[in-house]
C-alpha positions in Angstrom: 0.1 -23.1 6.3 2.7 -24.1 3.7 0.8 -26.9 2.0 -2.3 -24.7 1.5 0.0 -21.9 0.2 1.5 -24.2 -2.4 -1.9 -25.4 -3.4 -3.2 -21.9 -3.9 0.0 -21.0 -5.8 -0.7 -23.9 -8.2 -4.3 -22.7 -8.6 -3.2 -19.2 -9.5 -0.5 -20.5 -11.8 -3.1 -22.6 -13.7 -5.5 -19.6 -13.9 -2.7 -17.5 -15.4 -1.8 -20.2 -17.8 -5.4 -20.5 -19.0 -5.9 -16.7 -19.1 -2.7 -14.7 -19.1 -4.5 -11.4 -18.8 -6.3 -12.4 -15.6 -5.2 -9.5 -13.4 -7.1 -10.9 -10.4 -5.0 -14.1 -10.5 -1.7 -12.1 -10.7 -2.8 -10.0 -7.8 -3.9 -13.0 -5.7 -0.6 -14.8 -6.4 1.3 -11.7 -5.6 -0.4 -11.3 -2.3 0.4 -15.0 -1.6 4.1 -14.5 -2.5 4.1 -11.5 -0.2 2.6 -13.4 2.7 5.3 -16.0 2.2 8.1 -13.4 2.2 8.9 -13.7 -1.5 8.8 -10.0 -2.1 10.5 -9.9 -5.5 8.0 -12.5 -6.9 5.2 -10.5 -5.2 6.3 -7.3 -6.8 6.6 -8.9 -10.3 3.0 -10.3 -10.1 1.5 -7.1 -8.6 3.2 -5.0 -11.3 1.6 -7.3 -13.9 -1.8 -7.0 -12.2 -1.5 -3.2 -12.2 -0.4 -3.1 -15.8 -3.4 -5.3 -16.8 -5.9 -3.3 -14.8 -4.4 0.2 -14.2 -7.6 1.6 -12.7 -7.7 -0.9 -9.8 -6.7 0.9 -6.7 -6.6 -2.3 -4.6 -3.9 -3.7 -6.9 -1.9 -0.5 -6.5 -2.2 -0.6 -2.7 -1.0 -4.2 -2.7 1.9 -3.2 -5.0 2.9 -0.4 -2.7 2.6 -2.7 0.4 4.9 -5.2 -1.3 7.6 -2.5 -1.4 6.9 -1.3 2.1 7.3 -4.8 3.7 10.5 -5.2 1.7 11.7 -1.8 3.2 11.7 -0.2 -0.3 9.9 2.9 0.8 10.9 5.2 -2.2 9.3 2.7 -4.6 6.2 2.4 -2.4 6.0 6.2 -2.3 6.0 6.4 -6.1 3.1 3.9 -6.3 1.1 5.7 -3.7 1.6 9.0 -5.5 0.1 7.4 -8.7 -3.0 6.5 -6.6 -3.3 10.0 -5.4 -2.9 11.5 -8.9 -6.0 9.6 -9.8 -7.9 9.9 -6.5 -6.6 12.7 -4.2 -9.0 11.6 -1.5 -7.8 8.1 -1.1 -7.3 8.0 2.7 -5.1 4.9 2.7 -2.7 6.3 0.2 -2.5 9.6 2.1 -1.9 7.7 5.3 0.8 5.5 3.8 2.6 8.5 2.3 2.7 10.0 5.8 4.2 6.7 7.1 6.9 6.8 4.5 7.8 10.4 5.4 7.9 9.5 9.1 10.0 6.4 8.4 12.6 8.6 6.6 12.2 11.6 8.9 11.7 13.8 5.9 9.0 16.4 5.2 7.5 15.7 8.7 5.3 18.8 8.4 3.8 17.2 5.3 3.5 13.9 7.1 1.5 15.7 9.8 -0.7 17.4 7.2 -1.3 14.0 5.5 -2.2 12.4 8.8 -4.7 15.2 9.6 -6.2 14.9 6.2 -6.4 11.1 6.4 -8.0 11.4 9.8 -10.6 13.8 8.4 -11.3 11.2 5.7 -11.9 8.6 8.4 -8.7 6.6 8.3 -8.8 4.4 11.4 -5.1 4.7 12.3 -4.4 8.4 11.5 -5.3 9.6 15.0 -3.0 7.1 16.7 -0.1 8.1 14.5 -0.8 11.8 15.1 -0.7 11.2 18.8 2.4 9.0 18.7 4.4 11.3 16.4 3.3 14.8 17.1 2.9 16.4 20.5 0.2 18.8 21.7 -3.5 19.2 21.0 -2.8 22.0 18.5 -1.3 19.3 16.2 -4.6 17.6 16.2 -6.5 20.7 15.1 -7.5 21.8 18.6 -6.6 25.3 19.7 -5.2 25.6 23.2 
């Protein structure tokens, strides 16, 4: 609810004022902005959180998501690729890269490979997206 959102926003603002290098506060405030549809503010805070703690994959995922919900898929893809540079087995980043490719209808063969790989890593939605976007059991790794 809006009143609670404002209260939380004030809490994060105070935390940042008291400790301007508090990456968790920036990330939390960014997630709050995103939930309230304030995507530019969310992106600014999440960019700051990532810059303060560049090894935190959760912050990078939030940052990528802030672009995706704002329909800025190329920017999201760049962030996801940075995650995969550091951790090529990050199932969520692999899955989200496939989603971007499917959204733009580019490199759909790579999207399929990404979904197969994400599924093999246990991503809970990869199978559904494979079934929804690619026909035939051979696409799922089953020979006919």
